[in-house]
N, C-alpha and C positions, 0 to 999 in steps of 0.2 A: 572389714575384715580381722580375727580375734588374734593377739599375738597371738605364735605357737613357741610353747619353752622346751624351746631341740637346746638340747648344750649342745656349749661348741658358735649362737649364733650373739650378732651384735645384740645386744640389748635392748627392750621393749621400746620401736621409732613411732612416736606420733606424730600424722602427716595429715594436717586441713591440705584436702585438693577444691581448689578454687578453678573448675574446669567444667564445659560443657560436654563432651567429648568423652563417654564410657569408655567406647574400646580405648583410648587413649591414655587416662589413669587406670583400666587394668594391664600396660603396655606394663604400668610407673609398674606397678604394681608389682609386676611378675620378674621386672628388670631386682626390681628388691630383694627377692626372694632370693634372687640365681642371684648376688654376691650375700647371698646369708644374716640382710637385716630380720627382724622379726615386727612383723607392723602393725602398726592400730593408724585406719586411715579413716578418715572423715569423706563427707565432700559437700562442695556450699557453690552452688548455680551463680549466685551478683555478687556483689558487696556488700548486702545485706544480710546476705544467707550467713557470708563469713563474718559480718561484726557482730550475729547471734550467736554463730560459734567460738569465737576468742570469750567474748563473756559467759560462757559455759564452761568449756574446756580450758586446756593448757594444752601447748602442739612443743612440737620441737625445729617443725620446719613446716613454712609452706608454700605450695607448691603451686604455681598457676598458670593460663593458659598465658599468650601473650598472641597474636592481638587477640581485643578482646570487646562485646562495646560496651561492659563496665567498666571500664577502665578508662578515656579516650584522649589523647595527648596527653601536657604535662601536669597538671589539673588532677583525672585522673590517678595516672597516677603516683603521685601525693597523697591522697585520697587513700591509694591500697595503704600506701611504706608508710601512714600513719595511723594505717587501722589492725596494722600487723604490730605494729610496734617494734621490738627486739627481737623479734622471732624471726631467723635465719629467711628470708624472701628471694626463691629459683623460681624463674620463668622457663615455660613450656614451649620454644617458637618455633611459631610455625612461617615458613618459607617467602610470603605477607611482611611476614618482623621486621627478618633479617637486615634493614635496612636503617631499624630504630632500637640499636643494642645498647647505642651508647646512651640515649637515651633511657632505658632503662637500667642502668648502670647509676647514670647522672642523677637517680630519683630512688637512687638506694638499692637495689639487686646487688645477692652478691651476688648471684653466676646464673647466666643461664642455657639449656638443652636445648636446641634442634630434634626440631618431632622424629625428624626422621632416624637423629644419633640420639636417640631414647637409654642404647643404651649404656649410658656416660652417669644417665642421672645418678647411677650409687657412687661413681668418686665423685658428685657436684653434691652432695649430698655430704657424704661424707667430708668433703672441703669444707662448706657451711655448720656442718657441725662444730670442728677443731678449729675454725676461727673467733664464735662466738666464746668459743670455753676457752680461746689464747686474749679476747680481747675482756670476757670476766675477769680470768687471771689478771688482768693489769688495769684495770679499774680495778680492783683489791688491790694494788701497788700500793696506785696513786697516791689511795683515801691513806694509807698508812704512814707514806708520808708526813701527812701533813703533825701525826699524835706520833708516830713511836717509826722506827727501823727494823721495827721486826719481822712486821712481816714482810718488810722486800727484802731482809738475809735471807725467805725462807726463798722467797724465790731467786734469789740470782743463786743458791742452791740444788736445785728442779736441776735433776739431770737434765735434761726434756728438750730447753730453754736455752739457749744461749743468750745469757746477757751482761748490756756494757752499758758503764758511760764514756759520753768522749767529751769535745770540748767543742764546738762554733766548725771550728774545718774538720771535727773525726777526728782528732787523735784519741785513740782508747786513753781513759785517766784510771779505769778499770775495767773488770772482768770477770764471768766468773769461769770456775772448771768447766763446763758444757761446753763455752765455747773456744777453750786452748784447745776440747779433744773436738772440738768442731775442725777446723784450722790447722788441724795435727799438732796443734806444736807443745811443748816436756811439761813445762811453768808457764807462767801467768804472767814470768818476770820474762820472758826469749817470750810471748808474745808481745811485753810492752813497748819492751827493746825495739822489736825488726816492726813495730807501729808509725811507723812515716805518711800523712796525708798526702805527701805532694807527691811520693809513686803511684797513686788510685790502684794499690790493691787492694786498700780495707775500704771503698766509695763509700760514700754509707749516704748519694744520693743528697749530699747539701745544694741547697741554690738551685732545686727541679721536689717532686712532689712529698721527697721529705721532710722538707720545711714550711706546708701548708699545715696551718692547727685553727682546731676550732677554737672560737673563740671563748668559750666556754669551759672550754676545760685541757687547751693546751695541747689534745691530741695529733701524733699524727699518723697522717694516714698513710696505709699499709703500703710499703709497696717491692721489686722485687729487683732484686742486685748482684753481679757475681761477685764473686772475693775470692781470689785462689786460697793453697794450701801452702802449707810451705815447703810443697814437694813442687809447688808451679801444677799442681792439677786448681780445677775449675770449680766451685759447689755455688748453686745457686741460692741462696737465700731469704726469706722474703722477714722482714724490715719490720718492727711496729714500735708506739710509745709514746712516750711524747717528749714537750721540748723542755728546755731551764730558762727562763726568760727572770732578766733583775731587774731592779723596782719599776728602769724606763721602760719594759718591754722590751729589750733589745735581748733576741737566742744569744745566749752564755755555754749553750751544751745540750744532748741527748739524752736521755736514757731509751735504750731499746731491748727489744725485746727480735733475739736472731732466730728464725726457725727452717734448718738447710729441705729446703724441696727440691734439690737435685734428683734425687733418688721416683719423688713422685711425679714433675716435669719428663724425666724419662720414659712412666711410665705409661705416662699420656697418651708421647710422643708416637709411642710401641703402639696402643689401640689406637690412635689414629692411621695409623701404618696399617693396621690389623683390615678397618677400617672401609680398607679402598685398595685395597693388593689383595689379588689371587691368594688364599692359603699353599693351592700345590705346590702355583709353576711362579706365588714371588713377583708375577706380574699386576701391569694395574687392572683391578674387579671390572665388573661391568656401570656401577654406578662413577666409578673413577673416572670412566668411559665417557660417557653423558655427560660427562662436569668439562672435562676438556674439553668437547666435544660441541659442546655450547658456549664455552670461553670461544677456542678457535671460531669457530659462528660469529659472534663478536669484535673478534676482532681485525676477519677477512673483509664488513661490514665498513671499520674502523678506517684503515686499510686499504681498499681494496684490490687485494693479493688474495690471491685460492689457492688455497691447499685440499689434500689427498686422502681421502682414508682409503687402504690395503687391504680383503676381508680377508681369512682365507681361512680354509677347510684340513685337520690334518684326516685326513682316506681313512679308511680300510680300521677306526680303531676300534667299534664294533667286532671285528674281526681279529684283529690283532685281542681285547680281553679272551676273549672264547677261544681263544687260540694259546694264548702265551700265559694270557690270566693277566687278571686287572695289575695283576703290580707292573706290570713290561705292561700293561698300559697307564696307567702313573708318569711309567718313565718318559713311556715314547712323548708323552705333553711337556714333560718336562725337555725335553729334548729342545723340540718346534723351540720350545721356548724362548731356550739360553740358544739358537741363532736368530728370535727375532732380537734379543737384546741385541745381543753382539753387533745385528745390522743397526740400529739406534744410533744417531747421534743424539744429546743432551734435551735439545727442544721435546721432539719426539717424543707418541705416546705408543709405546707393546701394551696391549688388554687380552687379558682371557676372555673368551662373548660367558662362555659354558660350557661344560659339552666341547667339543672338538673344535670350539670354532673362537679365532682370532682373530683381534684387528693389530693396525697398527696406522697408528693417525700419526699424516703427515704436514707440517705446517710451512707456510712457504714454499708448493712443494706439485707443480703439475702434472700433470698424468701420465702423459710419455716421462717424466724423471719418475712418477713412482709407479706405473710398469717397473722399466731398470730394478727397482729396487724387490721388485713382487719376484719378479726372474733370478738374481740373487739368491735370493733365499729360497726358490725352490732347488737352483742346485745346490743348493749348501746340508738343503736335505737330501737329495740325490745323494751326495756328495759323502755323506754319513754312514757309516759303514757295520757302525754297531746292529748286531740285527736287534729287531726284524725289524728291514729296513721299510722306511717311510716315505711316503711323498705328502703332497699338499698339491691343493684345488687354489686362483686367486680371480679375486676378484677389485679390481680400479674400478673408484670414480673421482673426481674430484668435483670443489663449494665452488665455485655456484654452480658449478656446467650444465652437470650432471642432478642436482638439488637444492634444493631454496631450504630444509631444515633437517633435524638431527633423524627424523623417520624416514623421510624420503630418501634420504642420502645412503639413509642403512640398505632399505632396499632394494638399491636402484646395487649397491653394493653384494646385495645379498643373490640380484636376476643377472650378475655378472659371472657372482663366481660360482653359479650354478651353470651356466651359459660353458665356461668354463673344463663346465664336471663333463657336461655333457661329449664336447672337442672330445674329451680322452677316453671316455663310455666308444666316443662312434672309429677312432681313432685302431679301441685295442680292439673291434672286431672288423677291424678292416687287417689290421693287421696275423 
């Protein structure tokens, strides 16, 4: 895939895919194009081909499949990490590889993306590139400290990164203007005066991952902590840097680079929410419902307690669309969604299956109680005076009484729903 010199896109991105599935690679490339990356990509099918490519070409990112027959277990992952060296390494995982995510990060993976959430790949790539850039700057600053303070001062004056020196207890000794602005203070003196390690406001993670270091270069493993601004609001900060040690090897302080990742984490949370919710109604979507059903079945098997599923169908949606227009149809779906949300407990899951079909998952609820919930929803829909008037059909089933898998549970609920529809239609003909 050759770079496209389109104005406004990111600089050309060189990616090496180590993946056997061409469709997955193509999906990755499509998501990167949507994110306005200009991509030049090569594909290696195994570790040997990867080694050959890295000898002849330079890459910004390596994206590998996991699990893979080319790297099994810890030794295989270590071989892969050694092969790609300093190039950021991302994994595209399958459902079978979820249990081994900790093993991936322990052996040098910068990040991972689940295959079913491949749309998150551009964000993971950006994080990898930013982290690579930050580490490069930090290493340059560390080398400069041995000979001269000039490069260190250049980093301190960088408006993009908060830089500080602190003692072993986390009290600031010096800060740059970027950190002052990040924390909402007017001057460096004001921030230094406000910084008291005992209040926990500027927790640097002392005693945790921050104090872990490489025996070779004293680098601090990157961590994320929460700090408070002067106005009391919280921000999430990613910290990296190096420890300062005396001749006996005792830690006497830290030199830290702080990056405000609050907005990035908020965006990630929004993207996670969008991936699991229905864009029109705000309820859980089909994927979220399946995940919730799977979790509830596992919980029910452990506790031996039943749960129920209420399937609902908005009657006559096509007629509403034809007579009143699609905006009225969308409004009708949202009206039903609001009623479902109002009838939910915090442990329940209200979802839109798609089209005119909704579902309500009720943990630790028998079929009798679930039927009452269904009747309550029908009553609230009937009482809704907004035009056009609405009605719903309901099917109620219970696990494990009516089914023992997600598929059979949904099928049983669907049969119960359409039995109610036939009953309503027969009653209407009689009347």
